[in-house]
C-alpha positions, 0 to 999 in steps of 0.5 A: 930659788926663783920666785913664782909671781902670785895671781893677778886680782880677778873679780871672779877670784873666789869662784875660781879658787873654789873651782880649783880647791874642789877639783884638786881635792881629787888628787889629794884623796885619790892618789896612792901616796906610796907611789904617786899613782892617781886613780882614773876614776872613783869606781871601786877597785879602779886602776890608775891612769898615767894621764891623770898622774901626769895632770897631778904632777902639773897640779901640785905647783898650782896647789902650792901657789894657791895654798892647797898643799904645802911645798914640802908635801908637794915635793914628797908627793912628786918624788914618790911619783917620779921614783916609781916610774924610774924604778918600775919594770920596763920590758916586753913582759905583759905585766911590766909597767912600760916599754921603750920609755913609754907606759901603759895607759892603766896601771894597778894602783898598788903594784904599778903593773899593767892593768886590763891588758891595756895598750902602751899609750903614746898620748897618755905617756905624753901627758905624763911627761908633760907633768914631769917636765912641769914639776922639773920647771917648778921645783928649781931649788938647790936642795937635794930633793928638788935636784932629784925631781929635775934629774929624774923627770928629765931622765924619764922624758929622755928615755922615751924612744919616739921613732920606735912608735912612728907609723909607716905614713910618718905619723905617731902610732896610738900604741902597742900591745906586747901580745899583738904589736902596734895598734893599727891607728895613728895620730891623724887629724887635729886633736890633743895630739898637738902636745904629743907631737911637740914633746916627741919632736923636742926630745934631746935623745930620741926625737921624731923628725920634723917631717912627722909633724908635717905628716900629721898636720897634712890631715887637718880639716878646716871647716866653717860652722855657724859662720865661724872658720876653724880647725875642726875637731868635735870633742871640746877637750881636744881644743883644750888639753895641749893648751893646759901646758903650752901657751899658743898665744901668738905663736904659729906653725905653717898651717896657722900662718896660712889661716892668719890665726893661732891655736889659742884663737882656734880654741876660742872659735871651737868654744863659740861653735859649741855654744852656738850649737847648743843654742841651735839645739838641732836634735831637741835635747832638754836643757841645751841653751846659750848657758848650757853646753859642753860636748866632749868625750865623756861618760853617759847614761847608756848604752840604751834606747829609750822613748822620751817625750815621744821621741826614740833616742839612743844613749851611749856610755863613754864615747867621744861626743862632739859638736856640731858633727860628732855623736850627740845624745844630750850629754854635757860635761861641765868640766870641759866648759871650765877648761875653756875659760882662758879662751872665752871667759865671757861665755864660760862664766855665765854657763858656770853660774847656770851649772852651779846655781841653777842645776846644782851640779857642783857644790854638793859633790866632794870634788866639784863637777862629776863627769857629765849630766844629761837633762833629757834622761829623767833623773831626780836632779835638775840636771837629769841623769848625772854620772856617778863618777869623778875622773882625774882626766876631767878635774886636772884641766880645771885646776890648770886652765883656771890657773892659766886664766888667773896667773898663767903659771902652767904656761910660764913654767912650760915656756921655760922648758927647753924640750917644749921650746925645741919641739915647737921650733922643730914643728915650725912655730915662730912668733911672740914669746917663742921669738923673744926666747930665741933673741935671749938664748 
């Protein structure tokens, strides 16, 4: 079995280990061990999220390396998950688990059947597949269980029929309902769809054509905000999620070649814009500063309209908040700051210190950071209103992006994944490690 190098020393090592340990506890405790499904959030009787389940599969290797889970336990948990998806019902029935190799966004925690009449989700299936491929890359031993992990993960990824989900304009559709067919929206404009398109192009069995990536990237918006030029998308998580798995340092597609940067640098700039927006604080929300920022899709204190300090403000619940042009009601998400650690540690670490020590948002909670807080909405804590929930989709990126900063393990695993490499090349990427791999292929 190939060994995986341990982490590099870091002066922030104890803090980063603490962040990972608390966040990973969610996947230890909020998972059904019989089928590996992970609860979307910590609300009573809440269903599983296939995206959170994919993140869990990616986090198990990190947990093994960091001493948070034994290798044997990780193998058994991974196998239970993969066997469930292999054996679950695929078909047009409204209560199936999936169709055409894709899976429904939310599944019942126990039965694994479709929950809430939700959509068959392309992007959430991609996050699930990314977790499966990460597991296949990490569990590389000769034993029967590890071989089964690799074979099952590859089978499940290769079963997805990507061309079936392609919209008329060449982009990928958001999803499908058995009662009404395809959702009207497709993946357009820069966002977390980057990972989705790479995996769709990289399939050895049912790939999207490279023209689909060109159709998607033709909808990009390049903007200048606070004297920073970058590929725009408002919610901070959109600049992070694909890079939890894929190392975009030094590799470029046609769009980024034309701008002279890569997606990693673009995410650094998006992180800087978020900090500058909070420092500028154009809407006058309480608490915003250079050490208090992080606007993204998140839980919120609304929906409600309240007059606070003489200003009538509209607050929402779960919406796609963004900066500097998206919706902003004073709600910040600490986890999204953590997930920017590899891009801009010099501004992330002081902000985390503020969240943990000044606002006391982390250590008192079993899984670390709750989804979000809003200091403008009055509450008993220094952070004002605090979401009552933890979300798997928030905590997984903490584990992975902290590890990418510490050792690069998630990136290294996926650099060795043939599907990711093929998807990147078909999308027109070249440079850095991708070219080095071509020379050694």
